C-alpha positions as CSV (number, residue, x, y, z in Angstrom):
1,D,-27.0,-12.9,26.9
2,G,-27.2,-15.2,23.8
3,A,-26.0,-12.5,21.5
4,G,-23.0,-11.8,24.1
5,A,-22.2,-15.8,24.1
6,A,-22.3,-16.0,20.6
7,C,-19.7,-13.2,20.1
8,E,-17.5,-14.6,22.3
9,S,-17.5,-17.7,20.5
10,Q,-16.6,-16.3,17.2
11,A,-12.9,-15.1,18.3
12,H,-11.9,-14.6,14.4
13,I,-14.2,-11.7,14.2
14,G,-12.3,-8.3,14.2
15,Q,-12.6,-5.6,16.8
16,R,-14.0,-3.2,14.3
17,E,-16.7,-6.2,13.2
18,K,-17.5,-6.6,16.9
19,G,-18.2,-2.7,17.0
20,L,-20.3,-3.0,14.0
21,L,-22.2,-6.1,15.3
22,H,-23.0,-3.7,18.3
23,R,-24.5,-1.1,16.1
24,V,-26.5,-3.5,14.5
25,L,-28.0,-5.0,17.2
26,V,-29.0,-1.2,18.8
27,A,-30.3,-0.7,15.3
28,W,-32.6,-4.2,15.4
29,R,-33.7,-3.0,18.7
30,R,-35.1,0.0,17.1
31,D,-36.3,-1.7,14.0
32,P,-36.8,-5.4,14.4
33,E,-37.4,-5.7,10.2
34,I,-33.5,-5.8,10.0
35,W,-33.4,-9.3,10.5
36,R,-35.9,-10.3,7.9
37,G,-33.1,-10.7,5.1
38,P,-29.7,-9.9,3.8
39,G,-30.9,-7.0,1.6
40,Q,-32.6,-5.1,4.3
41,L,-29.5,-5.8,6.4
42,R,-27.3,-4.6,3.5
43,R,-28.9,-1.3,3.7
44,V,-28.8,-0.6,7.5
45,L,-24.9,-1.3,7.2
46,A,-24.7,0.9,4.3
47,G,-26.5,3.6,6.1
48,A,-24.2,3.1,9.0
49,G,-21.2,3.6,7.1
50,G,-20.3,-0.4,7.5
51,R,-20.4,-2.1,4.3
52,A,-16.6,-2.1,4.1
53,Y,-16.3,-3.6,7.7
54,L,-18.5,-6.7,7.4
55,H,-18.3,-9.6,4.8
56,P,-21.6,-10.6,2.9
57,M,-20.5,-14.1,3.6
58,R,-21.1,-13.5,7.5
59,L,-24.5,-12.0,7.0
60,P,-26.4,-15.0,7.8
61,W,-24.3,-15.4,11.1
62,V,-25.2,-11.9,11.9
63,L,-28.9,-12.6,11.3
64,A,-28.5,-15.7,13.6
65,I,-27.1,-13.1,16.2
66,L,-30.2,-11.1,15.8
67,M,-32.5,-13.8,16.0
68,L,-30.8,-14.8,19.4
69,G,-31.3,-11.2,20.5
70,M,-34.9,-11.8,20.1
71,A,-35.8,-14.4,22.7
72,P,-35.0,-12.1,26.0
73,S,-37.4,-9.3,24.5
74,V,-40.3,-12.0,23.9
75,A,-39.3,-13.2,27.4
76,A,-39.5,-10.0,29.3
77,S,-43.2,-9.1,28.1
78,P,-45.3,-9.3,31.3
79,L,-48.6,-11.4,31.2
80,K,-51.1,-8.8,30.6
81,L,-54.0,-9.5,33.1
82,V,-57.0,-7.2,32.7
83,I,-59.8,-6.9,35.4
84,L,-63.1,-6.3,34.2
85,G,-65.1,-4.5,36.6
86,D,-67.2,-1.9,38.4
87,S,-66.4,0.6,41.6
88,L,-65.2,-2.6,43.5
89,T,-62.2,-2.8,41.4
90,A,-62.1,0.3,39.8
91,G,-60.9,1.6,43.2
92,Y,-63.8,4.0,44.3
93,G,-62.6,6.4,46.9
94,L,-59.2,5.1,46.9
95,A,-55.8,6.1,45.2
96,A,-55.0,4.7,41.8
97,E,-52.1,2.7,43.7
98,K,-54.4,1.4,46.4
99,A,-57.0,-0.1,44.2
100,F,-57.4,-3.9,43.6
101,P,-55.6,-3.8,40.3
102,A,-52.7,-2.4,41.5
103,R,-52.3,-4.1,44.8
104,L,-52.9,-7.3,43.1
105,E,-50.0,-6.6,40.5
106,A,-47.7,-5.6,43.6
107,A,-48.7,-8.8,45.4
108,L,-47.9,-10.8,42.3
109,R,-44.6,-9.4,41.6
110,Q,-43.6,-10.0,45.3
111,R,-44.1,-13.7,44.3
112,G,-42.1,-13.4,41.5
113,R,-44.8,-13.3,38.6
114,D,-44.1,-10.9,35.8
115,V,-47.7,-9.8,35.4
116,E,-49.0,-6.2,34.2
117,V,-52.8,-5.9,36.0
118,V,-54.9,-3.4,34.2
119,N,-57.7,-1.6,35.7
120,A,-60.7,-1.9,33.5
121,G,-63.4,-1.1,36.1
122,V,-65.8,1.6,35.7
123,S,-67.7,2.9,39.0
124,G,-71.5,2.3,38.8
125,D,-71.4,0.0,36.0
126,T,-73.7,-3.4,35.6
127,A,-73.1,-6.4,33.5
128,Q,-74.8,-5.0,30.7
129,Q,-72.8,-2.2,30.5
130,G,-69.8,-4.0,31.2
131,L,-70.7,-6.1,28.2
132,E,-71.2,-2.9,25.9
133,R,-67.5,-1.7,26.6
134,L,-65.8,-5.0,26.4
135,D,-64.3,-4.9,23.2
136,W,-62.3,-1.7,23.6
137,S,-61.9,-2.6,27.8
138,V,-60.3,-5.8,26.7
139,E,-58.0,-5.2,24.2
140,A,-56.5,-7.7,21.9
141,D,-53.2,-8.1,23.7
142,A,-55.0,-9.2,27.0
143,D,-53.5,-12.7,28.3
144,A,-56.4,-13.4,30.7
145,V,-59.4,-11.4,32.1
146,I,-60.7,-11.6,35.8
147,V,-64.5,-10.5,35.4
148,E,-65.9,-9.0,38.4
149,L,-69.4,-7.7,37.6
150,G,-72.8,-7.8,39.0
151,A,-72.6,-6.0,42.2
152,N,-74.5,-2.9,40.9
153,D,-77.2,-5.4,39.2
154,A,-77.8,-6.9,42.7
155,L,-78.0,-3.4,44.5
156,R,-80.7,-2.0,41.9
157,G,-82.5,-5.1,42.3
158,L,-82.1,-6.0,38.5
159,D,-83.6,-8.8,37.1
160,P,-81.0,-11.6,37.6
161,N,-82.1,-13.4,34.2
162,E,-80.6,-10.2,32.6
163,T,-77.6,-10.3,34.7
164,R,-76.9,-13.8,33.8
165,K,-77.7,-12.9,30.2
166,S,-75.0,-10.1,30.2
167,L,-72.5,-12.2,32.0
168,D,-73.0,-15.3,29.9
169,Q,-72.1,-13.3,26.9
170,I,-69.0,-11.5,28.4
171,I,-67.6,-15.0,29.3
172,G,-68.6,-16.4,25.7
173,R,-66.9,-13.7,23.8
174,L,-63.6,-13.7,25.6
175,T,-63.3,-17.5,25.4
176,S,-64.2,-17.0,21.8
177,R,-61.3,-14.7,21.6
178,N,-59.1,-17.5,23.2
179,I,-59.0,-15.3,26.4
180,P,-58.9,-17.3,29.7
181,V,-61.4,-16.0,31.9
182,L,-61.5,-16.0,36.1
183,L,-65.1,-15.4,37.1
184,A,-65.4,-13.8,40.5
185,G,-68.8,-14.0,42.0
186,M,-71.1,-11.9,43.7
187,L,-73.8,-12.4,46.4
188,A,-77.2,-10.5,46.3
189,P,-77.8,-8.9,49.7
190,P,-80.5,-10.4,51.9
191,N,-82.9,-7.3,52.0
192,L,-84.0,-8.1,48.5
193,G,-85.8,-11.5,49.7
194,A,-84.7,-15.2,49.8
195,A,-86.3,-15.8,46.2
196,Y,-84.1,-13.0,44.9
197,K,-81.0,-14.3,46.6
198,E,-81.4,-17.5,45.8
199,Q,-81.7,-16.7,41.9
200,F,-79.2,-14.2,41.7
201,D,-76.5,-16.3,44.0
202,A,-76.6,-19.3,41.5
203,I,-75.5,-17.1,38.3
204,Y,-71.8,-17.3,38.9
205,P,-71.4,-21.1,39.8
206,E,-73.6,-21.9,37.1
207,L,-72.0,-20.0,34.2
208,A,-68.2,-21.2,35.4
209,K,-69.7,-24.7,34.9
210,K,-71.3,-23.7,31.8
211,H,-68.2,-22.1,30.3
212,D,-65.9,-24.3,32.5
213,V,-64.0,-21.3,33.9
214,P,-62.5,-21.1,37.4
215,L,-64.9,-19.1,39.9
216,Y,-63.8,-17.1,42.7
217,P,-67.1,-17.7,44.5
218,F,-67.5,-14.5,46.4
219,F,-65.4,-11.0,45.5
220,L,-65.8,-9.3,48.8
221,D,-65.5,-12.9,50.9
222,G,-64.3,-11.5,54.4
223,V,-64.6,-7.8,53.8
224,A,-68.6,-7.6,53.3
225,A,-70.0,-6.0,56.3
226,E,-66.8,-5.7,58.1
227,Q,-67.0,-1.9,59.1
228,A,-63.1,-1.6,59.6
229,L,-62.8,-2.9,56.4
230,N,-64.9,-0.7,54.2
231,L,-65.5,3.1,53.6
232,E,-68.1,5.0,55.3
233,D,-70.6,3.9,53.1
234,G,-70.4,0.5,54.2
235,I,-70.0,-0.7,50.5
236,H,-67.1,-0.4,49.1
237,P,-63.8,-1.6,50.7
238,N,-61.3,0.9,52.0
239,A,-57.5,0.1,51.5
240,Q,-57.1,-2.4,54.2
241,G,-60.3,-3.9,52.8
242,I,-58.6,-4.1,49.5
243,E,-55.3,-6.2,50.9
244,E,-57.5,-8.4,52.5
245,I,-59.4,-9.4,49.1
246,V,-56.0,-9.6,47.7
247,R,-54.9,-12.0,50.2
248,R,-57.9,-14.3,50.3
249,M,-58.0,-14.4,46.2
250,M,-54.3,-14.7,45.5
251,P,-54.3,-18.7,45.5
252,H,-57.2,-18.7,43.1
253,V,-55.2,-15.9,40.9
254,E,-52.1,-17.9,41.0
255,E,-53.8,-21.2,39.9
256,F,-55.4,-19.1,37.2
257,L,-52.2,-17.8,35.9
258,V,-50.6,-21.4,35.9
259,M,-53.4,-22.3,33.8
260,V,-52.8,-19.4,31.4
261,K,-49.2,-20.1,30.9
262,D,-50.0,-23.6,30.1
């Protein structure tokens, strides 16, 4: 690593000093504050019994070593992708490792993407309830969010204007926090009537356009109404259904993550 290469290039450093540098690096990993100034570093060295082994003139060099050591730690942090959703993403009727967030993370890692996918789905949530818990469901360290809400609104025949209003606020508040959003769309069931379906189905593409965020048009694409891909209730995807959702959605997610990193 960077610290090892720097140590090898400093052949004049004695063996005892090399050992001391190793101890300093270990101490730094436990407390990164030690690199902030020679005074603090001297206190760390004195506490380790190292004052006699490292000349003060070499402290700036040690600080450089420590700063080089910071780079791998930062690079190693995975991108944090939060799935803000309802039972479709929470994994209703499934083991946690079979839920959409877990399977999406596994698929992304298989493709070499270092991403942590956080399950912030709550079964039964409407768009309004997702809005009410937004701040604690999507914490400050989130790098990106997939919003999947509205299915329960349609199943209950709630006013599409209210669903639109809640989703509008969710997207607006996330983007105001500089958190990129991928909006997962939902379609109303046909039994609610053509007028309701037309009004509801228009919510997602119109909000995606308004906020200039990417849209995956229908979260249950290829799975809805497919008996073999759903639980006995005919509504929630089974494990095979989740795999199909991940497969179909993956190109959109990968494109979204490229945008997030840029």
